[in-house]
C-alpha positions as CSV (number, residue, x, y, z in Angstrom):
1,M,-0.1,0.1,0.3
2,D,1.4,3.5,-0.4
3,G,-0.6,5.5,1.8
4,R,-3.1,7.0,-0.6
5,G,-7.0,6.9,0.7
6,V,-9.4,5.9,-2.3
7,L,-12.5,5.0,0.2
8,S,-14.1,7.0,3.1
9,V,-16.7,5.9,5.3
10,S,-19.1,7.4,7.9
11,V,-21.9,5.6,10.0
12,L,-24.0,6.9,12.2
13,R,-27.1,5.5,13.8
14,W,-29.4,7.6,15.0
15,D,-32.2,7.1,17.7
16,R,-34.4,9.6,16.5
17,A,-37.1,9.0,13.3
18,P,-35.7,10.7,10.1
19,E,-36.3,13.8,9.4
20,P,-38.4,13.8,5.6
21,T,-36.0,14.1,2.9
22,D,-35.9,14.6,-1.0
23,W,-34.3,12.0,-2.1
24,G,-34.0,13.3,-5.2
25,K,-32.0,16.5,-5.0
26,V,-29.4,14.7,-2.0
27,G,-26.9,13.9,-4.7
28,S,-26.9,16.8,-6.6
29,P,-23.8,18.4,-6.0
30,Y,-22.6,14.9,-7.1
31,K,-21.2,13.5,-10.8
32,Y,-24.1,11.2,-12.0
33,A,-25.5,10.8,-8.5
34,A,-29.4,10.6,-8.4
35,Q,-31.6,8.4,-6.0
36,R,-31.1,4.4,-6.7
37,K,-32.6,1.4,-5.2
38,V,-31.2,-0.8,-2.7
39,A,-31.5,-3.9,-1.1
40,F,-32.1,-3.0,2.3
41,A,-35.1,-1.0,3.7
42,G,-33.6,2.6,3.4
43,Y,-33.0,5.1,0.4
44,A,-29.9,6.2,-1.1
45,S,-28.5,8.6,-3.6
46,I,-25.5,7.3,-5.1
47,G,-23.4,8.9,-7.6
48,S,-20.2,7.5,-9.3
49,D,-17.9,9.1,-6.3
50,H,-20.0,9.7,-3.3
51,A,-23.3,7.8,-1.8
52,V,-25.8,9.1,1.2
53,V,-27.7,6.1,2.7
54,Q,-30.5,6.4,4.4
55,A,-30.9,2.8,6.6
56,T,-34.5,2.3,8.2
57,C,-33.9,0.2,11.2
58,N,-36.5,-1.9,12.9
59,T,-37.9,0.0,14.6
60,R,-39.3,3.3,13.5
61,N,-37.6,5.9,15.8
62,A,-34.2,5.2,15.1
63,Y,-32.4,5.0,11.3
64,M,-28.8,4.8,10.1
65,S,-26.9,7.1,7.6
66,V,-24.0,6.2,6.0
67,E,-21.9,8.6,3.7
68,V,-19.0,7.1,1.5
69,D,-16.4,9.1,-0.7
70,F,-15.0,7.3,-3.5
71,W,-11.4,8.8,-5.2
72,G,-8.9,7.3,-7.2
73,D,-8.0,5.8,-10.6
74,R,-11.2,3.0,-9.6
75,V,-13.6,6.1,-9.1
76,E,-15.6,5.5,-13.5
77,N,-17.2,9.1,-14.1
78,T,-19.1,7.7,-16.0
79,P,-23.0,7.5,-15.9
80,T,-22.9,3.7,-14.5
81,G,-20.2,4.1,-12.5
82,Y,-22.4,4.3,-9.8
83,K,-22.8,0.4,-10.0
84,K,-19.8,0.0,-7.9
85,L,-20.5,1.8,-5.0
86,Q,-24.5,1.1,-5.0
87,R,-23.0,-3.3,-5.3
88,F,-20.3,-2.2,-2.5
89,L,-23.3,-0.6,0.1
90,N,-25.2,-3.6,-0.6
91,S,-23.3,-5.4,1.5
92,F,-21.8,-3.0,4.2
93,V,-25.1,-1.5,4.8
94,P,-27.0,-4.1,6.2
95,E,-23.8,-5.8,8.3
96,E,-23.5,-2.2,9.7
97,T,-27.1,-2.2,10.9
98,K,-26.3,-5.5,12.0
99,K,-23.7,-4.7,13.8
100,F,-25.3,-1.6,15.4
101,G,-28.6,-3.2,16.7
102,C,-30.7,-1.1,13.8
103,T,-31.7,-4.7,12.3
104,H,-31.2,-8.5,12.6
């Protein structure tokens, strides 16, 4: 490893109901970002190099937010480049929601 980062992830659990969000606008500052379907309960705005996720917990009074930044030569700045982050999130987010007691 040469010491350069390629992925940064922030995971937060909130013990309150989520604020209403316009998921069509969340990703507007990021390249090729749009609301995308995910394989877990929740919402996501995913682009080629950035993602914002709200994962639904088993209780209405809790949720988790995940923010991901992806950079370097592995980023595909194309209209379908978001698929790399989407695959990562579909695997990573359910593991994290279980680890933090959000889902079973």
